[in-house]
Structure formats: structure tokens, C-alpha cells
LUMSE-366073 format. One line per 4 residues: number of its first residue (from 0); for each residue x, y, z of N, C-alpha, C. Coordinates in Angstrom, 2 decimals, always signed. Each point is the difference from the previous one (the first is absolute). Layout:
BEGIN
NUM) X:Y:Z:X:Y:Z:X:Y:Z  ...
END
This chain:
BEGIN
0) +7.30:+7.94:-19.79:-0.44:-0.72:+1.21:+0.38:-1.48:-0.10  +0.32:-0.59:+1.12:+0.30:-1.43:+0.04:-1.30:-0.78:+0.01  -0.07:-1.05:-0.77:-1.21:-0.81:-0.08:-0.29:-0.64:+1.35  -1.20:+0.21:+0.52:-0.36:-0.57:+1.31:-1.09:-1.04:-0.13
4) -0.32:-0.41:-1.21:-1.06:-0.99:-0.16:+0.43:-1.33:+0.62  -0.97:-0.73:+0.50:+0.28:-1.32:+0.57:-1.04:-0.96:-0.52  +0.14:-1.23:+0.37:-0.94:-1.01:-0.47:-1.37:+0.18:+0.63  -1.01:-0.58:-0.69:-1.37:+0.00:+0.51:-0.53:+1.42:+0.19
8) +0.17:+0.85:-1.01:-0.51:+1.36:+0.09:-1.23:+0.18:-0.88  -0.63:-1.09:-0.38:-1.16:+0.10:-0.87:-1.21:+0.60:+0.68  -0.08:-0.08:+1.32:-1.13:+0.54:+0.75:+0.48:+1.19:+0.81  -0.67:+1.13:-0.17:+0.41:+1.21:+0.69:-0.69:+0.13:+1.36
12) +0.47:+0.96:+0.80:-0.64:+0.28:+1.28:+0.20:-1.14:+0.99  -1.02:-0.22:+0.86:+0.10:-1.03:+1.03:-0.78:-1.26:-0.38  -0.39:-0.09:-1.26:-0.84:-1.12:-0.42:+0.80:-1.26:-0.32  +1.29:+0.13:-0.20:+0.78:-1.18:-0.33:+1.48:+0.30:-0.02
16) +0.82:-1.05:-0.21:+1.43:+0.18:-0.07:+0.57:+0.56:+1.29  +0.97:+0.88:-0.15:+0.66:+0.59:+1.16:-0.98:+0.81:+0.84  -1.02:+0.58:-0.63:-0.95:+0.80:+0.75:-0.69:-0.77:+1.11  -0.22:-1.29:-0.20:-0.66:-0.80:+1.02:+0.84:-0.08:+1.27
20) +1.32:+0.06:-0.15:+0.85:-0.11:+1.19:-0.22:+1.17:+0.95  -0.48:+1.15:-0.52:-0.30:+1.12:+0.88:-1.12:-0.36:+0.97  -0.97:-0.77:-0.47:-1.08:-0.44:+0.87:+0.49:-1.03:+1.01  +0.98:-0.81:-0.40:+0.58:-0.96:+0.94:+0.71:+0.74:+1.13
24) +0.70:+1.06:-0.34:+0.66:+0.80:+1.02:-1.03:+0.65:+0.92  -1.09:+0.49:-0.59:-1.06:+0.59:+0.82:-0.57:-1.03:+0.97  -0.18:-1.22:-0.48:-0.51:-1.05:+0.88:+0.96:-0.28:+1.15  +1.30:-0.03:-0.30:+0.99:-0.23:+1.05:-0.01:+1.15:+1.01
28) -0.17:+1.22:-0.47:-0.05:+1.14:+0.91:-1.25:-0.06:+0.88  -1.10:-0.43:-0.59:-1.23:-0.10:+0.79:+0.15:-1.02:+1.11  +0.62:-1.14:-0.32:+0.24:-1.03:+1.01:+0.92:+0.53:+1.09  +1.07:+0.67:-0.42:+0.96:+0.55:+0.97:-0.65:+1.03:+0.91
32) -0.90:+0.81:-0.55:-0.66:+1.04:+0.78:-0.78:-0.58:+1.17  -0.59:-1.17:-0.19:-0.85:-0.59:+1.03:+0.75:-0.94:+0.94  +1.31:-0.13:-0.19:+0.79:-0.79:+0.94:+0.21:+0.78:+1.28  +0.00:-0.66:+1.15:+0.22:+0.73:+1.26:+1.39:+0.60:+0.11
36) +0.98:-0.57:-0.74:+1.36:+0.52:+0.07:+0.42:+0.56:-1.37  -0.94:+0.63:-0.69:+0.25:+0.45:-1.37:+1.15:+0.99:-0.07  +0.75:-0.09:-1.09:+1.10:+0.92:-0.25:-0.45:+1.20:-0.81  -1.18:-0.05:-0.57:-0.52:+1.10:-0.82:-1.51:+0.04:+0.11
40) -0.56:+1.18:-0.17:-1.44:+0.18:+0.03:-0.43:+0.62:-1.32  -0.84:-0.70:-0.73:-0.54:+0.51:-1.26:-1.51:-0.21:+0.03  -0.71:+1.02:+0.48:-1.44:-0.14:+0.23:-0.79:-0.06:-1.29  +0.63:+0.32:-1.13:-0.73:-0.01:-1.27:+0.28:-1.25:-0.83
44) +0.95:-0.83:+0.43:+0.44:-1.12:-0.82:-1.15:-0.94:-0.36  -0.83:-0.35:+0.99:-1.05:-0.97:-0.27:-1.04:+0.54:-0.97  -0.13:+1.32:-0.09:-0.94:+0.57:-0.96:+0.47:-0.27:-1.43  +1.32:+0.02:-0.21:+0.53:-0.31:-1.32:-0.21:-1.47:-0.33
48) +0.16:-0.86:+0.98:-0.20:-1.43:-0.23:-1.46:-0.29:-0.33  -0.89:+0.63:+0.73:-1.43:-0.22:-0.24:-0.42:+0.58:-1.33  +0.62:+1.08:-0.41:-0.33:+0.63:-1.28:+0.62:-0.79:-1.14  +0.80:-0.57:+0.01:+0.61:-0.90:-1.01:+0.88:-0.95:+0.72
52) +10.45:+8.93:+8.40:+0.14:+0.00:+1.47:-0.40:+1.33:+0.57  -1.05:-0.40:+0.71:-0.33:+1.29:+0.58:+1.07:+0.44:+0.98  +0.29:+1.30:+0.07:+1.01:+0.52:+0.90:-0.61:+0.46:+1.30  +0.76:-0.08:+1.07:-0.45:+0.54:+1.28:+0.05:+1.51:+0.00
56) +0.64:+0.57:-0.99:+0.09:+1.45:-0.09:+1.15:+0.40:-0.89  -0.18:+1.08:-0.73:+1.05:+0.50:-0.88:+0.53:+1.31:+0.56  +1.24:+0.31:-0.26:+0.55:+1.28:+0.46:-0.78:+1.17:-0.61  -0.07:+1.09:+0.72:-0.69:+1.18:-0.50:+0.65:+0.48:-1.29
60) -0.85:+0.33:-0.97:+0.50:+0.48:-1.28:+0.43:-1.09:-0.96  -0.18:-1.27:+0.40:+0.40:-1.11:-0.86:-0.94:-0.13:-1.19  +0.57:-0.24:-1.18:-0.77:-0.22:-1.22:+0.36:-1.38:-0.54  -1.00:-0.82:-0.29:+0.21:-1.35:-0.51:-0.33:-0.02:-1.49
64) +0.99:-0.35:-0.81:-0.20:-0.15:-1.44:-0.10:-1.49:-0.30  -1.09:-0.41:-0.60:-0.23:-1.41:-0.29:-0.02:-0.21:-1.51  +0.99:-0.75:-0.48:+0.10:-0.27:-1.43:-0.52:-1.40:-0.27  -1.00:-0.09:-0.87:-0.53:-1.30:-0.39:-0.79:+0.19:-1.29
68) -0.37:-1.12:-0.61:-0.80:+0.08:-1.22:-1.38:+0.58:+0.29  -0.54:+0.68:-0.97:-1.24:+0.74:+0.19:-1.13:-0.89:+0.49  -0.13:-1.21:-0.54:-1.10:-0.87:+0.37:+0.16:-0.52:+1.44  +1.24:-0.14:+0.45:+0.23:-0.44:+1.38:-0.37:+1.12:+0.98
72) +0.41:+1.22:-0.30:-0.36:+1.13:+0.85:-1.51:+0.21:+0.02  -0.65:-0.20:-1.13:-1.46:+0.16:-0.05:-0.69:-1.01:+0.91  +0.52:-1.23:+0.02:-0.56:-1.02:+0.89:+0.17:+0.40:+1.45  +1.17:+0.50:+0.36:+0.24:+0.44:+1.37:-0.95:+1.12:+0.39
76) -0.16:+0.97:-0.89:-0.88:+1.13:+0.30:-1.43:-0.47:+0.21  -0.43:-0.93:-0.81:-1.37:-0.51:+0.11:-0.23:-0.65:+1.37  +0.96:-0.80:+0.42:-0.14:-0.68:+1.29:+0.06:+0.98:+1.16  +0.99:+0.88:-0.01:+0.18:+0.93:+1.11:-1.14:+1.02:+0.07
80) -0.48:+0.45:-1.15:-1.14:+0.91:+0.01:-1.24:-0.70:+0.56  -0.11:-1.31:-0.25:-1.16:-0.75:+0.48:-0.07:-0.12:+1.50  +1.15:+0.13:+0.67:+0.02:-0.08:+1.47:+0.31:+1.37:+0.61  -0.09:+1.04:-0.82:+0.21:+1.38:+0.46:+1.36:+0.16:+0.70
84) +1.02:-0.62:-0.56:+1.34:+0.10:+0.59:+0.55:+1.41:-0.18  +0.66:+0.48:+1.05:+0.60:+1.33:-0.03:+1.52:-0.14:+0.09  +0.75:+0.49:-0.98:+1.46:-0.12:+0.04:+0.58:+0.68:+1.24  +1.05:-0.60:+0.57:+0.67:+0.58:+1.16:+1.14:+0.92:-0.41
88) +0.21:+0.13:-1.29:+1.01:+0.91:-0.53:-0.45:+0.43:-1.39  +0.57:+1.07:-0.50:-0.30:+0.42:-1.36:+0.44:-1.11:-0.96  -0.89:-0.42:-0.87:+0.29:-1.12:-0.90:-0.18:+0.45:-1.44  +1.01:-0.29:-0.82:-0.03:+0.39:-1.41:+0.14:-1.25:-0.85
92) -1.09:-0.51:-0.58:+0.13:-1.15:-0.90:+0.63:+0.41:-1.32  +0.90:-0.82:-0.49:+0.67:+0.27:-1.27:-0.27:-1.20:-0.91  -1.05:+0.08:-0.84:-0.35:-1.15:-0.85:+0.99:-0.17:-1.15  +0.97:-0.87:+0.21:+1.04:-0.22:-1.00:+0.38:-1.47:-0.03
96) +0.27:-0.50:-1.18:+0.62:-1.31:-0.14:+1.50:+0.21:+0.11  +0.69:-0.91:+0.68:+1.44:+0.15:+0.16:+0.75:-0.10:-1.33  -0.70:-0.44:-1.03:+0.63:-0.01:-1.32:+0.00:+1.38:-0.63  -0.74:+0.94:+0.61:-0.04:+1.38:-0.49:+0.90:+0.87:+0.88
100) +0.03:+1.30:-0.30:+0.92:+0.90:+0.67:-0.59:+0.48:+1.33  -0.08:-0.91:+0.98:-0.55:+0.35:+1.30:+0.89:+0.98:+0.74  +1.30:-0.11:-0.20:+0.91:+0.93:+0.67:-0.21:+1.42:-0.51  -0.28:+0.15:-1.27:-0.27:+1.31:-0.55:-1.33:+0.56:+0.45
104) -0.94:-0.89:+0.35:-1.33:+0.45:+0.41:-0.03:+0.46:+1.45  +0.91:-0.48:+0.83:-0.03:+0.32:+1.43:+0.14:+1.50:+0.30  +0.97:+0.70:-0.59:+0.09:+1.44:+0.29:-1.27:+0.75:-0.38  -0.65:-0.40:-1.08:-1.24:+0.64:-0.39:-1.13:-0.25:+0.98
108) +0.12:-1.10:+0.77:-1.01:-0.32:+1.02:+0.31:+0.67:+1.33  +1.14:+0.71:+0.07:+0.34:+0.71:+1.23:+1.19:-0.56:+0.76  +0.61:-1.06:-0.50:+1.14:-0.60:+0.69:+1.23:+0.90:-0.14  +0.70:+0.20:+1.12:+1.20:+0.85:+0.02:+1.24:-0.87:+0.21
112) +0.80:-0.23:-1.04:+1.19:-0.84:+0.16:+1.03:+0.57:+0.95  -0.09:+1.28:+0.30:+0.99:+0.63:+0.89:-0.33:-0.24:+1.47  -1.20:-0.47:+0.30:-0.41:-0.25:+1.38:+0.25:-1.47:+0.36  +0.39:-0.31:+1.23:+0.15:-1.40:+0.42:-1.30:-0.77:-0.21
116) +0.11:-1.24:-0.44:-1.18:-0.80:-0.29:+0.22:-1.43:+0.45  -1.10:-0.71:+0.18:+0.04:-1.42:+0.36:-0.73:-0.76:-1.09  +0.65:-1.01:-0.54:-0.55:-0.78:-1.12:-0.29:-1.42:+0.46  -1.15:-0.52:-0.40:-0.37:-1.39:+0.27:-0.34:-0.68:-1.32
120) +0.79:-1.00:-0.34:-0.25:-0.81:-1.21:-0.48:-1.36:+0.50  -1.30:-0.17:+0.04:-0.58:-1.16:+0.68:-0.59:-0.99:-1.00  +0.44:-1.26:+0.10:-0.59:-1.06:-0.81:+0.12:+0.23:-1.49  +1.14:+0.48:-0.46:+0.14:+0.38:-1.41:+1.21:-0.62:-0.67
124) +1.15:+0.09:+0.63:+1.24:-0.35:-0.70:+0.06:-1.45:-0.43  -0.73:-0.90:+0.70:+0.02:-1.42:-0.38:-0.46:-0.21:-1.44  -0.89:+0.88:-0.45:-0.65:-0.19:-1.30:+0.73:+0.69:-1.15  +1.00:+0.80:+0.32:+0.69:+0.78:-1.02:+1.24:-0.70:-0.52
128) +0.34:+0.20:-1.27:+1.29:-0.48:-0.50:+1.12:+0.72:+0.74  +1.18:-0.61:+0.09:+1.11:+0.61:+0.74:+0.31:+1.43:-0.44  +0.00:+0.24:-1.31:+0.33:+1.35:-0.48:-1.02:+1.02:+0.48  -1.26:-0.41:+0.10:-1.04:+0.92:+0.46:+0.17:+0.31:+1.49
132) +0.40:-1.01:+0.79:+0.27:+0.25:+1.42:+1.13:+0.99:+0.17  +1.08:-0.20:-0.76:+1.14:+0.90:+0.09:-0.38:+1.42:-0.40  -0.79:+0.12:-1.06:-0.45:+1.32:-0.43:-0.84:+0.67:+1.09  -0.88:-0.76:+0.63:-0.87:+0.56:+1.03:+0.82:+0.49:+1.19
136) +0.92:-0.82:+0.47:+0.83:+0.38:+1.15:+0.88:+1.19:-0.35  +0.57:+0.01:-1.20:+0.84:+1.12:-0.43:-0.82:+1.29:-0.08  -1.25:-0.11:-0.43:-0.85:+1.18:-0.11:-0.34:+0.56:+1.38  -0.29:-0.88:+0.95:-0.25:+0.45:+1.36:+1.24:+0.71:+0.55
140) +1.17:-0.58:-0.24:+1.24:+0.61:+0.45:+0.15:+1.41:-0.58  -0.36:+0.15:-1.26:+0.12:+1.30:-0.67:-0.98:+1.02:+0.54  -1.16:-0.46:+0.49:-1.06:+0.91:+0.45:+0.05:+0.29:+1.50  +0.97:-0.56:+0.70:+0.02:+0.15:+1.46:+1.05:+1.01:+0.44
144) -0.38:+0.76:+1.02:+0.92:+0.94:+0.62:+0.68:-0.68:+1.19  +1.02:+0.64:+0.53:+0.64:-0.50:+1.22:-1.03:-0.15:+1.11  +0.13:-1.06:+0.79:-0.93:-0.24:+1.09:-1.21:-0.81:-0.40  -0.05:-0.48:-1.24:-1.13:-0.79:-0.48:+0.19:-1.47:+0.37
148) -1.05:-0.79:-0.18:+0.05:-1.43:+0.30:-0.79:-0.77:-1.04  +0.36:-1.26:-0.17:-0.65:-0.89:-0.96:-0.14:-1.38:+0.62  -1.18:-0.60:-0.15:-0.21:-1.38:+0.46:-0.63:-0.79:-1.14  +0.49:-1.22:-0.22:-0.58:-0.85:-1.03:+0.20:-1.46:+0.36
152) -0.78:-0.85:-0.66:+0.11:-1.44:+0.19:+0.85:-0.61:-1.10  +0.72:-1.04:+0.33:+0.87:-0.65:-0.97:-0.03:-1.50:+0.20  +0.23:-0.72:-1.08:+0.19:-1.45:+0.05:+1.48:-0.26:-0.28  +0.68:-0.59:+0.98:+1.44:-0.19:-0.13:+0.39:-1.40:-0.46
156) -0.94:-0.95:+0.02:+0.33:-1.36:-0.42:+0.33:-0.03:-1.49  +0.97:-0.82:-0.37:+0.40:-0.09:-1.39:-0.99:-0.80:-0.83  -0.68:-0.98:+0.62:-0.92:-0.86:-0.75:-1.29:-0.18:+0.80  -0.99:+0.83:-0.28:-1.26:-0.08:+0.73:-0.80:-1.25:-0.34
160) +0.29:-0.62:-1.15:-0.77:-1.17:-0.42:+0.19:-1.19:+0.94  +1.04:+0.04:+0.83:+0.22:-1.12:+0.93:-1.13:-0.09:+1.01  -0.77:+1.08:+0.16:-1.09:+0.01:+0.97:-1.34:-0.46:-0.58  -0.04:-0.21:-1.32:-1.28:-0.30:-0.63:-0.63:-1.28:+0.53
164) +0.80:-0.98:+0.34:-0.53:-1.28:+0.46:-0.04:-0.11:+1.52  +0.31:+1.07:+0.72:-0.04:-0.07:+1.45:-1.45:-0.09:+0.48  -0.19:-0.60:+1.17:-1.35:-0.19:+0.53:-0.69:+1.34:+0.25  +0.76:+0.97:+0.53:-0.60:+1.31:+0.30:-0.42:+0.71:-1.28
168) +0.86:-0.05:-1.01:-0.32:+0.68:-1.26:-1.18:-0.68:-0.69  +0.00:-1.32:+0.00:-1.08:-0.74:-0.64:-1.34:+0.31:+0.67  -0.02:+0.02:+1.33:-1.23:+0.30:+0.73:-0.48:+1.42:-0.30  +0.93:+0.95:-0.06:-0.37:+1.39:-0.30:-0.57:+0.11:-1.40
172) +0.64:-0.66:-0.96:-0.47:+0.06:-1.39:-1.41:-0.57:-0.11  -0.26:-1.09:+0.70:-1.33:-0.61:-0.07:-1.06:+0.86:+0.68  +0.37:+0.70:+1.06:-0.97:+0.81:+0.73:-0.37:+1.28:-0.74  +1.00:+0.65:-0.62:-0.28:+1.29:-0.64:-0.23:-0.11:-1.50
176) +0.34:-1.17:-0.56:-0.24:-0.20:-1.43:+0.96:+0.75:-0.91  +1.14:+0.41:+0.52:+0.97:+0.74:-0.78:+1.38:-0.61:+0.22  +0.71:-0.24:-1.09:+1.39:-0.45:+0.09:+0.87:+1.26:-0.05  +0.42:+0.47:+1.17:+0.73:+1.27:+0.08:+1.30:-0.03:-0.80
180) +0.62:-1.16:-0.11:+1.26:-0.08:-0.74:-0.20:+0.28:-1.48  -1.22:-0.20:-0.50:-0.29:+0.34:-1.38:-0.08:+1.51:-0.21  -0.19:+0.74:+1.08:-0.07:+1.46:-0.09:+1.36:+0.65:+0.17  +0.90:-0.65:+0.74:+1.32:+0.59:+0.25:+0.86:-0.03:-1.25
184) +0.88:+0.98:-0.11:+1.07:-0.07:-0.98:+1.13:-0.80:+0.64  +0.34:-1.12:-0.59:+0.93:-0.94:+0.62:+1.45:+0.22:-0.42  +0.27:+1.11:-0.67:+1.38:+0.32:-0.37:+0.82:+0.31:+1.25  +1.31:-0.17:-0.05:+0.85:+0.36:+1.15:-0.23:+1.46:+0.39
188) -0.17:+0.22:+1.30:-0.33:+1.35:+0.46:+1.26:+0.85:+0.19  -0.12:+1.30:-0.26:+1.14:+0.88:+0.24:+0.19:+0.25:+1.49  +1.18:+0.40:+0.38:+0.28:+0.33:+1.40:-0.31:+1.48:+0.20  -1.28:+0.30:+0.17:-0.41:+1.40:+0.12:+0.50:+0.64:+1.28
192) +0.03:-0.78:+1.09:+0.52:+0.53:+1.26:+1.47:+0.36:-0.15  +0.76:-0.88:-0.64:+1.41:+0.28:-0.23:+0.21:+1.20:-0.90  -0.87:+0.15:-0.98:+0.09:+1.13:-0.92:-0.22:+1.32:+0.75  -0.98:+0.00:+0.91:-0.26:+1.20:+0.79:+1.18:+0.30:+0.94
196) +0.56:-1.07:+0.58:+1.13:+0.19:+0.91:+1.18:+0.64:-0.72  +0.21:-0.40:-1.25:+1.09:+0.58:-0.79:-0.20:+1.48:-0.24  -1.26:+0.45:+0.10:-0.31:+1.41:-0.24:-0.12:+0.78:+1.30  +0.44:-0.61:+1.10:+0.04:+0.72:+1.25:-1.16:-0.23:+0.93
200) -0.96:-0.87:-0.39:-1.13:-0.30:+0.87:+0.46:-0.98:+1.08  -0.60:+0.10:+1.17:+0.18:-1.03:+1.03:-1.17:-0.96:-0.14  +0.27:-1.30:-0.05:-1.03:-0.98:-0.28:-0.02:-1.10:+1.06  -1.17:-0.62:+0.15:-0.17:-1.13:+0.91:-1.01:-0.95:-0.62
204) +0.23:-1.28:+0.14:-0.87:-1.03:-0.57:-0.56:-0.85:+1.13  -1.33:-0.19:+0.03:-0.67:-0.75:+1.06:-1.02:-0.97:-0.59  -0.15:-1.16:+0.62:-1.07:-0.92:-0.38:-1.26:+0.39:+0.77  -1.19:-0.48:-0.44:-1.22:+0.26:+0.78:+0.11:-0.47:+1.44
208) +0.75:-1.10:+0.22:+0.11:-0.56:+1.34:+0.89:+0.87:+0.90  +0.91:+0.77:-0.60:+0.77:+0.95:+0.79:-0.93:+1.02:+0.66  -1.02:+0.43:-0.74:-0.92:+1.00:+0.53:-0.94:-0.61:+1.04  -0.44:-1.23:-0.21:-0.87:-0.62:+1.00:+0.75:-0.20:+1.31
212) +1.27:-0.41:-0.09:+0.79:-0.16:+1.22:+0.23:+1.35:+0.67  +0.27:+1.03:-0.81:+0.28:+1.33:+0.55:-1.18:+0.52:+0.81  -1.21:-0.27:-0.50:-1.20:+0.53:+0.64:-0.69:-1.01:+0.91  +0.63:-1.16:+0.19:-0.53:-0.97:+0.94:-1.26:-0.70:-0.45
216) -0.26:-0.03:-1.31:-1.20:-0.68:-0.49:+0.26:-1.49:-0.12  -1.07:-0.76:+0.13:+0.16:-1.46:-0.05:+0.14:-0.46:-1.44  +0.71:-1.09:-0.17:+0.18:-0.64:-1.30:-0.28:-1.48:+0.16  -0.77:-0.57:-0.91:-0.33:-1.41:+0.08:+1.28:-0.84:+0.03
220) -0.03:-1.07:+0.77:+1.17:-0.86:+0.14:+0.46:-0.50:-1.37  +1.27:+0.17:-0.29:+0.56:-0.47:-1.26:-0.29:+0.88:-1.19  -0.70:+1.13:+0.19:-0.39:+0.83:-1.14:+1.21:+0.55:-0.73  +1.01:+0.45:+0.75:+1.16:+0.58:-0.65:+0.74:-1.03:-0.82
224) +0.08:-1.21:+0.51:+0.69:-1.06:-0.74:-0.75:-0.37:-1.26  -1.34:+0.02:+0.05:-0.80:-0.44:-1.15:-0.22:+1.10:-1.03  +0.20:+1.24:+0.38:-0.41:+1.11:-0.86:+1.11:+0.44:-0.93  +0.58:-0.94:-0.70:+1.00:+0.36:-0.99:-0.60:+0.88:-1.08
228) +0.81:+0.89:-0.53:-0.47:+0.87:-1.06:-0.74:+1.22:+0.49  -0.05:+0.21:+1.32:-0.66:+1.19:+0.52:+0.79:+1.24:-0.40  -0.69:+1.12:-0.25:+0.70:+1.22:-0.33:+0.75:+0.53:+1.20  +1.04:+0.75:-0.27:+0.70:+0.70:+1.06:-0.22:+1.49:-0.18
232) +0.08:+0.74:+1.07:-0.16:+1.44:-0.09:+1.35:+0.68:-0.03  +0.15:+0.94:-0.91:+1.23:+0.76:-0.13:-0.29:+1.45:+0.33  +0.72:+0.53:+0.94:-0.17:+1.39:+0.37:+1.27:+0.77:-0.35  -0.17:+1.17:-0.57:+1.14:+0.83:-0.34:-0.22:+1.43:+0.42
236) +1.05:+0.65:+0.45:-0.07:+1.42:+0.32:+1.04:+0.73:-0.83  -0.48:+1.08:-0.64:+0.87:+0.76:-0.88:+1.07:+0.71:+0.80  +1.10:+0.37:-0.67:+1.06:+0.75:+0.70:-0.58:+1.22:+0.70  +0.49:+0.26:+1.19:-0.50:+1.13:+0.75:-1.06:-0.37:+1.00
240) -0.44:-1.30:+0.00:-1.04:-0.43:+0.93:+0.55:-0.12:+1.40
END
């Protein structure tokens, strides 16, 4: 297995380090849910924030496999059970650290590599060493059938440290008490989209502002200009899609 350890891993779960960023995402989803022109609805997000994306509907017969560390999944279960949440699709939690053989565990959990699948790698690759990102993307490619799709976030800037002294970054760091750049792996990132394209995938890269414009949502004046270092979304469709 490729080493996927990153900095600031001394605290497990959502109590510190990278785990805290999951609560930050939940907070952002909760805020977005209550906007009159929201692009997403996550009715459970604020429960996670108070404790420490909901879909409008899933296709019939859809099974969701969720891979995460055991303590993170336990936290999610505790919160969702507390509000009597009912899954909108069959959900199979797979308690695995990405440093272990998660790909080998998936078939045992019921995953069928021969069936088309959709993969979401959300809020993860920033924290991994380049070799670990490449291994993860290559593994998804190996486990996908024709007609599958993959979406993930990427940081394309060569030097993220240039944003450390920006007014927006400084204000964010002071408000949340976390220096996100200390959590990121700052090594040069691999061209995962290009790697997938070489293997026959069709790929597209979009910034968050591309999606807000597409859906007609409002953006604060100057936000795009000030938001350097924002992640971009990469979408890929396997051959046969």
C-alpha cells in the first residue's frame, strides 16, 4: 500500500486535525441549505455542527458504499440515529483507513466492480502525498466498469503558501482557529485528470464559481477574485459512458 499519512494526524476522528474540517464542511452545507437560492439541501448538516449532502432522491436499487475511519463513521451514526434519520438509499459503511486494503474490503461488503459505479472523493486529496493520490485514482480506475463516473476536488496552484498572508485567508484562520495550510500536503500535485484521460476517461475541470454561475446562484462581489486557492472539481467518465 502507498503511505497515505499526512501531517497533524495525532488526533483521530472529528476531534482535531483533518477531522475538524468535516465539521467545517457541515457548517457550510447548513448555511447553504438555508439560503433562498441554495444549490444544495442538506437537512442533517446542522445536526453535525451542533454535535461537534442530502440527496433529493437516489435511483431505484442504488447502493451507497461509504469508506471512512471507524471513529468517523461512529460519530455520523450517533448523530443521525439521534435525529431518527432514514437513508434514502441502501447504505453500506465500510470502516477502513485508506492506509489499509480498502479496495480489497469493498467486494466483501457487496461492491460489484463489474457494475457501473459513481465515485465521490470529497475533501481528501489535498491532505494526501502525491503518490497516495495517484494510487487512489489508479485504484478507482481499476475497480470501475464502463459507464462509471468519478468526481473529486483538486488544488491546481503550484504554491499554496502565497495565500497564507491574504486578508481572506487570515480572517478565515482567525475565525475557525485552524491553519488549513498546515493540514495540506504542499508537495507538487499529480495531474490526476490527465492520467485518467490517458486511460480513456473523458474529463472536465470546473471551479466552484463555474457551478454557481451555471445554476444562477449569487456570489459576493469580488469573491472569485479574492478566493485564490479554492479547490476545483474534476469530473471523469469511464470509457463507454
